[in-house]
Structure formats: C-alpha cells, structure tokens
C-alpha positions in Angstrom: -5.6 93.9 -25.4 -7.2 94.1 -22.0 -4.7 94.9 -19.3 -6.8 94.2 -16.2 -6.0 97.5 -14.5 -7.6 96.5 -11.2 -7.1 98.2 -7.9 -3.7 97.3 -6.4 -4.9 97.4 -2.8 -8.7 97.1 -2.7 -10.1 97.7 0.8 -12.5 95.2 2.3 -16.0 96.2 3.3 -18.6 94.4 5.2 -20.3 91.9 3.0 -23.6 90.2 3.5 -24.3 89.2 7.1 -26.4 86.3 5.8 -23.6 84.7 3.8 -20.6 86.0 5.8 -18.9 87.1 2.6 -16.5 90.0 2.4 -16.8 92.3 -0.6 -14.0 94.6 -1.8 -14.5 98.2 -2.6 -12.8 99.3 -5.8 -10.9 102.4 -4.5 -7.4 103.5 -4.1 -4.4 103.0 -6.3 -4.7 101.1 -9.6 -2.2 98.4 -10.6 -1.0 100.8 -13.3 -0.2 103.4 -10.7 1.4 100.9 -8.4 3.6 99.4 -11.2 4.5 102.9 -12.4 5.6 103.9 -8.9 7.8 100.9 -8.6 9.3 101.6 -12.1 9.8 105.2 -11.1 12.1 104.2 -8.3 14.4 102.5 -10.7 14.1 105.4 -13.2 15.2 107.9 -10.5 18.1 105.7 -9.2 19.3 105.1 -12.8 19.1 108.8 -13.6 21.0 109.8 -10.4 23.7 107.3 -11.3 23.8 108.6 -14.9 24.2 112.2 -13.7 26.9 111.2 -11.1 28.9 110.0 -14.1 28.9 113.5 -15.6 26.0 113.1 -18.0 22.9 115.3 -18.2 19.8 114.0 -16.5 16.3 113.2 -17.7 13.5 115.7 -17.0 11.0 114.8 -14.3 8.4 114.5 -17.1 10.6 112.1 -19.0 11.1 109.9 -15.9 7.4 109.7 -15.2 6.5 108.9 -18.8 9.1 106.2 -18.9 7.7 104.8 -15.6 4.2 104.6 -17.0 5.4 103.0 -20.2 7.1 100.3 -18.1 3.9 99.9 -16.1 1.7 99.6 -19.2 4.1 97.0 -20.6 3.9 95.1 -17.2 0.1 95.1 -17.3 0.1 93.8 -20.9 2.5 91.0 -20.0 0.4 90.2 -16.9 -2.7 89.9 -19.0 -1.0 87.5 -21.4 0.2 85.3 -18.5 -3.0 85.1 -16.6 -5.1 84.7 -19.8 -7.9 87.0 -18.8 -8.8 84.9 -15.7 -9.2 88.1 -13.6 -11.4 90.0 -16.1 -14.2 92.0 -14.5 -17.8 91.4 -15.6 -17.7 94.8 -17.4 -14.6 93.7 -19.4 -16.2 90.3 -20.3 -19.2 92.2 -21.8 -17.0 94.3 -24.1 
C-alpha cells in the first residue's frame, strides 16, 4: 500500500514568471517524520507518567520505534481515506 509520505512542510520556490505559478521544493521533514514526532510526544508523556507510578520506563529506542510505528499506521490510514488522490507521478507509474 502506498502511504504518500510527502514533505510535511514543502517550501515554496519561484515558479514560472510567465504563468505566475508557485512550485514547491520537496525538502525538509517528511510526513512520516512529522507524525512520528507528534506520536513521540505522547509516548514520552505516557512513559513519564508510567515511571511516576513506580514502574520501569521504556528505553529511548523503544519510545522512538513506537512513535514511528504509530506514524506508519497514520500514513496507511491517511492513504485509505484520501484514496490515492495525492499520489506523485512517480508513484502512479509504479
């Protein structure tokens, strides 16, 4: 399944002066990275609460793996909901 892992915050560049269009460069953070960062916040807060209740915490590696697992699941669900309408040309050719 294609997950459409586009850039989360593409930066605009000057487009064609003739058409007045604005093109977006594909650089910066991907949606996977953005979603993982958001999930990581929840993972860390949850772990801090868990430890404050006297339990042992999760390793940093475990927290990050969990965050990326959440992010991958979010991208899969996003792809289902948008039905591939944001596929890039490269993905369409696959």
